[in-house]
N, C-alpha and C positions, 0 to 999 in steps of 0.2 A: 392143884397143877402148879409147880413151883417153876417160873420161868427164869432163865438166865439173865441176870441184867449187865450191860456191858457198856462201855462209852460209846456214844455216836459217832462213827467216821464217816467221811464225804461218801466213800463207797456205799454205805446205807441209805442214801439219799431216795433212789428210785424207789425202795419198799419204803421208806418214810412217807414219800410224797404219796404213793398210793393210799396208805392210810390216813393222811391227810385230806386226800381227795373224798376218802368214804365219809369222813367228818364233815366236809363241805356240803357234800350232799343231802346231809340229815337236815340241814337246815337249823339245827340245835347248837353248834359247836363253834361258830366263828362268822363275821359278817364278811369274811373274804368270800369270794365267789370263784376262784381259781388257784392254783399253786402260784407262788409267787417266784420259784425256780429258784434253785440252789443257791447262787450267787446273793440274792435277795434275803433269803431265810438265813443264809450263813451270817450275813452281815447283821442282823435283827436278834441274833440270839446270843447268849453268853457261852462262849467256849468250854468252860469247865463244866457246865451242867446241862450236859445233852445225853440222856440215856435212851436204849432201846432194850427192850425186852425180847427176847428170844425163846420159842419153844421147837423143840428139835432141828435148831439152826434156823428156823425161819422168824424172821422179825413180825411180831405181832401186835407192837404197841411201841411207842416213845412217849419221851418227856423233855422238856427244854424250859429255859428260864431266858427271859428278854428283859432288858432294863426297862424301867419305868420313865427314866429322866436320863439325860446327859450332866444334869448338875451334880457336882460334887456330894452335895448334901444326901442325896438319895441313892447314892453308890451301894448301900446295901438293901435297896428294894427292888424287887424282880416280879414280872409276873409270869405266871404258870401256864404253860401249855402242856396238855396232856391227852393222848388219843390211842385209842385200842382198836385193833383190827374188829369188824363187826361179827366176825364168827367167834371171836374170844370175848365179847363183851358178858359182863355177869360172873366171871371165874375167877374173880380177885386180883387179876393181873394190873388194873388200875392202881389198886391199894399198895400192891408190892412195888411198882413205879414209884408211887407218890412218895413212900417210906424212902426210898434211894435218892429221890430227888431232893427231898429235904436234908439228908445227910449231906449231899453233894453242896448244897446251899450253904449249909452251916460251915461246912469245912473252908468255903470259899468267902466266909464272913459276912454272910447276906443275913440281915437281921428281920426282915419282913417279906413275906411272901403274898402276892395278892393276885386275885382272879376276878374277870367280870364274866358273868355265865348268863345267858338268857334266862329268863325267868322260867320258860317251861322246861328247861332243863334239869328235873328235880333230880334225877339220878345223879348228875355230875355234882349238884348242890349238896346233896347227901355225902357223897365221896369227900367232898371237901371239909365238911363238917365232922365226918369220922377222923380226918387227918388234923383236927385242931383248928380249923378254919371257923371264924364266926363272922356273920353277916354285919358289915358295916355301913350299908347304905343301899340304896335301890335309885337306878336311875330311868326316868320314865321317858320313852321314845326317843332315845339317846342316839338312834341311828336307823337307817332303812336297810332292809335286806329284800331285794325283789319287790322294790315298792312297798314294802310293809314297814311300818314304825315298829320298833322292836325295844323291850324293856330288858335293863339287865340288873342282877343283884351284885354287889361287890361284896366279895367274902376276901378276908386277911388272915394272915398267921403270923404271930410275932415267935422269933424263936426264944427258947427257954436258954438255950446255951450262949448265944452270942451276945444278947442284949444283958 
C-alpha cells in the first residue's frame, strides 16, 4: 500500500488528533494522557517538518519534528513524532512516513533526529533502527504514566548529507 504523503495543514488537525489519541490510548506511544489541542501542538512542532499519509483521501498517519532545545547550538537537532492509525499499522506506512520525514529534516538543515521510546514499544524501536537510528542510551524510571514509572530507550540518527 503506497500512501500519498502531503504537508500537514491546520485543517488536518482533527484527523491527526484522532490518530494521536489512539496512540495515547495504547500507553506505548507517549507520556501525554490527553491531546494538547491545536494551538499547543502547533507551537511545539517545526512548521516545515509536518507530514500526513493519506490512503484514498483519508489521513492514516502523521509525522512531525519538535525542537529539542531553543539554544542555537542545538538548532539542527529535533525529536521525532510518528503515529499511524491502528487499522493501518503493520502495512509499511510508518516506514514511508519516516523516509519522507528524514528528507524534510535534511532539507531544513537538521543534522540529528532523536526519539525517546518506551522500552516496551519494540515495534517502534525496530522501525527506528530500520531507518538508521541507533540506541544511544536508556533512561530508567524517567517519568510516570498513570502512576507507573516508565523507562525509555534513546535513539538517534545523524544525517549523512547535512553533517
